[in-house]
C-alpha positions in Angstrom: 0.0 0.0 0.0 1.2 3.5 -0.9 0.2 6.3 1.6 0.2 9.9 0.6 0.8 12.5 3.3 -0.1 16.1 2.5 0.8 19.2 4.6 1.3 22.9 3.9 4.6 22.7 5.8 6.9 20.3 7.5 4.8 19.7 10.6 3.2 16.6 8.9 6.6 14.9 9.1 5.6 14.1 12.7 2.6 12.1 11.3 5.0 10.2 9.0 7.4 9.6 11.9 4.6 8.2 14.1 3.4 5.9 11.3 6.9 4.6 10.9 7.4 4.2 14.7 4.1 2.2 14.9 5.5 -0.2 12.4 3.5 0.7 9.3 6.1 -0.3 6.8 4.2 1.0 3.8 5.5 3.1 0.9 5.0 6.8 1.6 4.9 10.0 -0.5 5.1 13.2 1.5 3.9 16.3 -0.3 4.7 19.6 1.4 3.3 22.8 -0.2 5.9 25.2 1.1 5.2 27.6 -1.8 1.7 28.3 -0.3 2.5 27.8 3.4 1.1 28.7 5.8 -2.5 27.8 4.8 -3.9 29.2 8.1 -4.1 32.8 7.0 -5.7 32.2 3.6 -9.3 32.3 2.6 -11.1 29.0 3.0 -11.9 28.7 -0.8 -8.1 29.2 -1.5 -7.3 26.5 1.1 -9.7 24.1 -0.5 -8.2 24.7 -4.0 -4.7 24.0 -2.6 -5.8 20.9 -0.8 -7.7 19.5 -3.8 -4.6 20.1 -6.0 -2.3 18.4 -3.5 -4.6 15.4 -3.1 -4.9 15.2 -6.9 -1.1 15.2 -7.2 -0.8 12.4 -4.7 -3.4 10.3 -6.5 -1.5 10.9 -9.8 1.5 9.3 -8.0 -0.5 6.2 -7.3 -1.3 6.5 -3.6 -3.9 4.2 -2.1 -5.0 6.6 0.7 -4.2 10.2 1.8 -3.6 11.7 5.2 -4.2 15.4 5.5 -1.5 16.1 8.0 -2.5 19.7 8.3 -5.0 20.8 11.0 -6.2 23.7 8.8 -6.8 21.4 5.8 -8.5 18.8 8.0 -10.9 21.3 9.7 -11.7 23.3 6.6 -12.3 20.7 3.9 -11.8 17.1 5.0 -15.4 16.1 4.3 -15.4 17.7 0.9 -12.1 15.9 0.0 -13.5 12.6 1.1 -16.5 13.0 -1.2 -14.5 14.3 -4.1 -12.0 11.5 -4.4 -12.6 7.7 -4.5 -9.7 6.7 -2.2 -9.8 7.0 1.6 -8.8 10.3 3.0 -8.0 10.9 6.7 -7.5 14.1 8.6 -5.9 15.0 11.9 -7.3 16.6 14.9 -5.7 17.7 18.2 -5.4 14.8 20.6 -7.5 14.8 23.8 -7.6 12.4 26.7 -10.6 10.0 26.4 -13.8 11.7 27.3 -12.2 15.2 27.6 -13.6 18.1 25.7 -11.3 21.1 24.9 -11.8 24.3 26.8 -9.9 26.4 24.3 -8.2 25.8 21.0 -5.3 27.8 19.7 -5.4 27.7 15.9 -4.7 29.4 12.7 -7.1 32.0 11.5 -8.7 29.8 8.9 -9.1 26.9 11.3 -10.8 29.3 13.8 -13.3 30.5 11.1 -14.1 26.9 10.1 -14.6 25.9 13.7 -16.9 28.9 14.4 -19.1 27.8 11.5 -19.4 24.4 13.2 -20.7 26.0 16.4 -18.2 24.3 18.7 -18.7 25.0 22.4 -15.2 26.1 23.4 -13.1 29.2 23.1 -11.3 29.5 19.8 -8.2 31.7 19.9 -6.8 32.4 16.4 -3.0 33.0 16.1 -2.1 34.3 12.7 1.6 33.2 13.0 0.9 29.8 14.5 1.8 27.7 11.4 4.9 29.7 10.8 6.1 29.2 14.4 5.4 25.4 14.1 7.6 25.1 11.1 10.3 27.3 12.6 13.6 25.7 13.7 13.5 26.4 17.4 16.9 24.7 18.0 18.9 27.3 16.0 17.1 30.5 16.6 15.7 32.5 19.5 12.2 33.7 19.1 11.6 35.6 22.3 14.2 37.7 24.0 
C-alpha cells in the first residue's frame, strides 16, 4: 500500500514519523506545499483549492490513501475531499484524553473560522503566525528575547 501525506509545511513529518514508529512499513509519498505555506491565513476557498490540487497530485503518483497532516486542511475541507475522491482520505485533529472536551483551541485564523461555522462549544483563539512558528527551527534561533 502506498500512503500519501499532505501538509502545507513540515509539521506533517511528525505524522510520518509516528506511522513509521508504529510499524506501518508501507510506501510513503510526502507532499509539502511550502510555496503556499502557511495555509492558516488564507481564505477557505483558497485552502480548498490548494488541498484539492495536493490530493490530486498524490493520487496521480499512485497513492492508495491520503492523510491530510494539516489541521487547517483537516478542519476546513476534509469532508469535501472525502466525497470528491474515490480513495480513503483521513485528517488529523488535536489529541485529547478520552472523554475530555477542549476548553480552548489555539489555531490558525482559517481553522478558527471553520470551527466557528461548526458552532463548537469552546473558546477559539486564532493566532495568525501559528503555522509559521510550528515550522520554525527552534533549535537554531531565538524567538523571544
